[in-house]
N, C-alpha and C positions, 0 to 999 in steps of 0.2 A: 419509846417514850409514850404514853399514854397523857395527855395533856389537861385529863381531869385532876384539877384540886392542883397542880403546880404552876410558881411562876416565872412569866416570861416580862422579858426586858426586851423592848422596843424602841430602838432612837429612830428617828423622824416618827415617831409612831402614829401623829395625830392627823394629818391629813398624806392624800395622795395614793400611793402604795401603802405606806407605815399606818395608812387609816384602816384598808383594807387586813389589813394582818393584823391589828386592833382587833375588831371584829367579830375575822376570823381566831382567831387566838380565842377569845372570852369563850365565844359562840363554841369552841370543846369543852369546857367548864376549866380554864386556866384565868387565875389574877392577871390582870397583865398591867403590866406599867408602861405606862406612855411617856416617852421621853421626846421633848420639842425646845426647840430652839428658845421661844420665850412666851411668855406664859400666853393664850390666848381664851377667845371667847372659843376658837374652832376646837381644840383641846376641850377644855371644859363642858361643851356641844358634844363632844363624842364619848368623854368618857361616862353622860347619863344615860346615851343609848344605849351604853355595853350593858346584856347581860349580869348578875349573877354581881357577885360581891366583891369589895377589898382594893378596885381597882384604881391609881392612881397615877394622876399627871406631879412629873416633875420637869425643870428645866433645867438647860444649860447648853455655854457656849463653846464650842468642841474648836475653835478657833482661838479659845486660852487655852495654852498649856494648864495640865493639870483639873479640867474643868470634867472629862470622862473620869479620872480617880475621885474625881468629889461626889458623883453620879453613882456608881458606882457602892461607895461609902452610903452614900441611902439611901438607896435600892436595898443594901442587903444579898444575901446568898440568893440566886435565881436558879430555876430549873432547866431555864430556854433564856439566849444570849441571841438575837437577831439583830444585826449590825446593818440596819436600811441606810440612813444620813448619809451625807454626804450632799457637795457643792460641784457646778459641773457649769463647766461653758465651753465655746473652743477655744483651747487654748495655745499657746507656743511654747515647745521643748524651752525654748532660755527666756519664759516669763521672770520677769523680773523678780524680785528674790524676796523680798517681803511676801509679794501677791503666793509666791508657788509655793512660800510656807506656809500660809492661811490653808490652801491644798492641802497640802500632806500633814497638816495638824488637824481635819476635817474628818479625809477620804483615808488617813493611814496612823496618825500617830495616836489619835481618839480612839478607834477600832479595838487597835491592840492592846490598848493601854485598859481595854472592857476586859481583851478575851485575857491577861495575862491576869487579871481580879480574880477573872470568874475562872479559872485551872489555880487560882490561890493554893499553896503547898499543904494549907493545912485542911480542905472541902476533902470531904469523905465522899459526901454523892455524887450518884451520877451527874450530868449534862449532858447539853447539847445547844452549841453555836452555830449560827449560819449567816453567812455575811450575804451580802444582794450586792453584787459587782455589777459589772457591764463586761455585753461581749465583747468590750474594746478588749480586754484583756486578753483576748484569743488572738490576737492581731497585732502586726507592727503601728504602734504608736506616735502614725505619721500623721494625723491630722488635729488629736485634742492633747499634744503635748503632756504637760504635767498631768490633765484630768486626766489620762489614759496610763500613765507613768504611776501616778499615786494609786490606780486602782488594781493594777499589777503588780504592785509591792502588799495589797493587803491580800492578793491571791495567795502568792507563794507566803506567805505568813498565815492562812489558811491550811496549804500542804504541811510546814513545820510542824505550828502546836497540833494537827491533827495525829502524826508519827511520833510527838515527844509524848502527848498524854491519853496516848491508846491503852495504853493499859490501866490506868485508869478508872476508864470506860468515860470520859468526856470524849464530844466526837462535836469534830471541825468540817462543816460541812460549807458549802455556796455555790452560789446560780447565777449565771451571766445573763440576766435578760439582753434583748436587741429591745427593739425601739414597742413601747409600750404606751403612752402617755407625753403628750406633748410637752415640750417645758413650758415652767410659769411665761407668761407674756406672748404666746402663741395655743394656747388653749383651744381656738379652732383651727387650728393647720391637722390637716389631715395628712401628712406627717407623704404625702407622693413620693417624695423627690429619694427621700433616705428608706424607702417601700422600695426601689428597687432592686436595693442592694440586697433586698429578705429573698432567699428560692421560693418562698410561699407565696410572697408578697402579698401576708397580712402580716397587721400590728401582732403583738402578744397583747395578750388577754389578760388584764389583773389579774384575774379568776384562773389563769393556769400557772400563774405566781404562785400563792396563795396554797393550789394544790401541788405545788413544787415543795413547798416549804414546808409543809404539814409531810408530805413524804419521806421529808429527811429528822422531820423532828422523828417520827415511829417507828422510821426504821431503827436498829438497834444496829446493824449490820457493818452499816454508811458513815466510811469516819477520808476525809482528804480527798470528796469529791468538787470536781467542782463545774455544775452541771451547766452547758449551755443552752439557752433558751431565749432560742433566737430564729425557730420557722427558716434556720440551717444557713444563716447568715452567716456561721462561721467556715463554711466548709466551701467561702468564695476565696478565700485565702492559702487551698488546693488546686483551683481549678486549672492551672497552667504548671503545674507539676507533669 
């Protein structure tokens, strides 16, 4: 699929990786719908700098049930869905139920709702959905508990949707990036500790993620793939086998 003239919804599309994706999609000639948690000057500033026309900002709090479905209704049918929004923290697997539900609402149920509506039975046009996950899904969830489990669930849903909707020319893929940008509050971190677990010893460049997403969108034969973009970090699972 070529992006020129297509409509693209990017959740969490106002900042960090989401902002880079928004800029890239607009540069390819797409009309970009930027989702953010709350209306912000940052989102509006990004909107103003995007080339082309028709771009919009939408707000939705994915921790609230039904928010994603309302967002989909507001956007209407889009050609490309990029589920990028998530919340992250080191969490135990036995995290309290209320907080666990919040992680699942943002990291699994909301993107799942968008995928379901993206593939609505009445749809008759081709489409591509790309889920931005985490290399955590490629190994046992022993350190990041509920966060990793919620992301694993979306990874499994990606594959299930790909198989179910392949005959309709709807494609579902995912990217599982490794260490890329320090989390909020640690912007000046060199990530030296975590990079010791990356065989290449280097962080993942945001531009590499953008290029991978573009490859997925443009390659009409690709569906049901979860691409590890982690400098070989997932290979550490097998070094003692």
